N, C-alpha and C positions, 0 to 999 in steps of 0.2 A: 926335262928332256926339250933339247931345242927340237920344235916342230909338232911336236905333240901335242895333239888337240888339249884343249884346254875340257875340263870337266864343267860343265852347268849343274850346280845344285838348287833345286827347287825347295824354296822354303815355304813349307806353308803356313801365310799368317792368320792366326784363329780369328773369329769373328768376335765384334763386341758384344758382350752382355747387355742384354736388352736392359735393365735395369740402368746401367754405365749412360746407354742411349738417350733412357728418360733422364736421368739428370743432367745430360747437356745441354739438354733442351729447354732447361726450364728457363734461360737467359733470352731465349725466344719470346718467352711469355710477353703480353704488351702491360699486363697490370698484375697487381700482387696477387689478387684472388688467383689468378689463370696459371700466377707464379706458383703459388701453393699447391693450385692439381695438380700440376704436374710433376710437382717434387712427392706428394701422395701418392700417384699412379708407381714413380719412380720404385718408394718404397715398397709399397707391395709387390713387386716386381723381384726385387733381393729376396722375399722368404719362398722358395721356389717350392715347399711342403706344404703350405697352404692350401690347402684341399679345393677355396674359392679365389685363386691366386687372379685367374683370367677375370673373373666375374667383377671382382673387385677394382681392380685393370678400367675394365670395361666403363664403370660407375663413372670412376676418375674422369677419364677422355670424356665421359659424355657431359659433366659440369664443366670441363675446361669447354670443348668446344660451345656449349653454351653461351658460356660466362665469354668466351672469342668475339662469338657472334656479336654478343652487349657492347662488347668496344667496338669493333670494328664496322657493325651496320645495324645500328639504329632503326627499330622497324618503322618509323616514320619518315626516314631517308629514304629506305627500301620503296615506301609506297610511295613516295612524292620522286620518284627516278623516273623518264623516260620509257624506261623499257620495260617498266612494269608491269606485269599483267597477272590478276591475280588469277591463282589456281582453283578449279572446283572442289570445294570439300575442304580445303586450304584453308584456315582462320589466320589470318594477314601471311606474310610472307614465307615462304618455306624456309629449309637451311640451306638449300641449293642457291635460292635468290640471294641470300644474306651472304653467302659465300661469292657469291658473283659483285655482289654490291661491295665485299671485304676488298674485291682486287683491283676494280675500276672506278668504283663509284658511279657518279652518277654517266658517266660515258656508256655508250652502249657497246655489245661486243664488236660489232663491226667498226666502229671508232678504232677502238684500242687495237686492233687486229691490221689498219691501216698507219696508228701512228708506230707500233712496237710491231709489230710482224707476229705478237703472243696469241693462238688461238685458243682462248679460255674454255672452251669447252672441254677439251683433253684433259685436265687437271681440274673441273668441276667433278667430271664422271669418277676420276680416282679416288679423289675426298669422300664423295658419294657413296661410293660403291664398300670404299674400307668400312665408312662410319656404321651403312647397313649390316656389313657383316658382324663389326663388334657388338652392336646392336643387338644381337640375338642373347649377347652375351649377356648384358645387363640384369636381365630377369632371370634367373639360377633356375632349372627345374632337375630334379631327381637325376634325367635320364638326358639331361643336356648339357651333364657336368663335363668339359674336360678335361682330364686329368692328365694325360702326357701332358710333358713339359716342352716336348719339341715343338707336340701342336698347340699346346699353348704360345710360345716362344714367335712360330710361323705367324699366328694370328697378332700380335704383337709389333712386330717388323712392318709387317704389312700396315698395321694403322700409322709407326713411326716415319717411316717410308713417305705415305700420305700426308701428314704434318708437316713435314720437313720439307718437301716438294709446295706446300701450301707457303708457308711461310717465306722461302727464299723466292717462287715464282714471284707473289706478292712484292716483295720489298724489286724482285727485276723487273716487274714488269713496271710499277714507280717509276720508278730511275729512269727507264726508257721514256715515258710518259712526261719526268720533268725535264729529258734531254731534248726532246721531239720538239715541246710548246716552248723551252728553251731558246732553240735555236731560231725558232721564226720570231720570240719576242724581243730581242735583246735590242735592237736597234733600236723599237718603236719603246721600249722602255726607256733608253736615254734618251731618247726625242721628248718623250710626255717627260720625263724628268726636269732636262734644262729647261721646260717653259715654265712651266711652274715657278708661282713663290716662295720660298721657303720662309718659314715664319723665324726658323732657329736663326737665320743667317741677315733676316733684317733687322734685327732688332742690336746684332753687333756693326753696322754703318750703316751711312748714307743710303748708299745705293750695293750692289754689288755684280758683279758676271760671272757664269760659270765658264770655266776655259776647260775642265778637259772630266770626265766620268771613267772612273774604272772598274770594272766589273769584277768581284773575285769569289761571288759564291753565287747561285742560282738554282732557285728549289722552288715545290712545289710544297705550300707547307698546309692546304687541305682541299680533297675533293671530295663536295659533299651529292645532295642529287643536282642542285641547280648551277652550283657555283668551281669556279676553280680559284684556288687562294694562291697566288703567284708572287715572290720573294726576289729583289736581289739586293745584295751586300757589296760593298764595294767604296774605294773612295773617290771622293769629287774633289778638283782643285778650283777655288775660286779666287777672284781679284776683290778685296773688300775697296769701295771707293767712299772715300769721309772727302765733305763738301761738294759744292756744284763743280762742273766744269772748269767757271772761270776760276773758282776758288784755286781749284787745283793749279792753272794754269800761272795765276798769280804766285803760288809756294804756298799758299795759304791753308791748302786742303792735303790728303794723302792717302796713297795706294798700298796696298798691303798682298800678297799673294799667301795666300795660304790654305790647308791639305785636312780635309775632315772625313771621318768614317760615315757613310749614311748606309738608311735601309730604304726600300721600295718597296710597297706592294700592292697587288691589283686584285680585283675581282673579277672575275671572266666570265660569263655564262658559259656555260658546260657544253653547250651546242656548238659555240663558235670560240675554241678555245683559243683559237689565233689573231679574233680580231681584238682589238683596244677599243675600237670609236666608240662604245658604249661602257668602257671597263670602268670601275668605280677604282682610284689611284689615291692613295697616301703614301708619305712621305715622313721619313724622319732622320736625322743630324744629328750626330753626338757632337757640341761642342764645348764639352765638360773641361778638353784639355784646354781651349783658349782661356776659360774663368780659374786653370789652376785645380780643377778640381778631381783629378783623375791620378793623385799617389801612389793611391795603393789598388787603383783598376788599370785592367788590362784593357789597353784604348784600339785595339784590334778591333774591324769589325765584328758584329755577330754578340759584343759582349753585354752585358746585363742590362745597361743602358739604354742600348736600344729597345725599341717597342717591342712586345712577343717574341720572350725568347722559347721558341719552339724545336721540342723534339723532331728532329730530321725524319729518322726512322718509325713512329707511329705517332698517331691523329687518333683520337676515335672517329672523327668525323670521316677520316676515307676509310 
């Protein structure tokens, strides 16, 4: 009927089952073993009739988190970080300190806040609180077993929420660090690159000049306790010069304009992420197309020919 107010029917969306959430998190794990641990946790959750379901889940997540820390935060790197302070009665870095290293490496929390506006303290509190609550169920006792599935699922959801936040914030925090450092390094990176003699080009012509440098991708490969390793990938336009200037004026030399993919990596002290004055810089240019060696290869920057094919989403040192 014209003018009649339409009825809005609200449909309640059922919550995702906890075992399905756990299975969905398997791909977030950085190593084969941590993926196996999360898969095991999900399998345990499927059996709601298991009287120690929550306890077995707690054991699987403890294994997962311990090995996640081994991958993201090696103890020697945590201890070498400027911000590390040994805690009383602790044998080496605490779990909280290793989580902090997994988030921002050797950067201090204050530096992370300045670079990204991320306050890592809140996330660390959430993850450690969830872990402490879950850890109570690792060692099952007759009077502490949780039998109600709804109560079990409540603990499971809080744990999975905290782990999801850890993974997502780690990725977002790293990406913001990359962007902030990249914004400051781009012009310097190009300047450093064009002033260096690149061996791959020297063997192709008597001389060469760099005409332009294009940046396609920029990323942080690794942040450890002492260094930030940064990478720029793109294309370089060059003029290859054959013969001397006099030879070319007499028509006996030649000039050729070419374009090649390149990769530049920097190692910058972590306490001065924007300062390239003391940076160690290595360069690589893929000249295989010049020699006809790329018939079956993708000649875009970042292919397997370039030095150091690194997974941008995970590095054990960061």
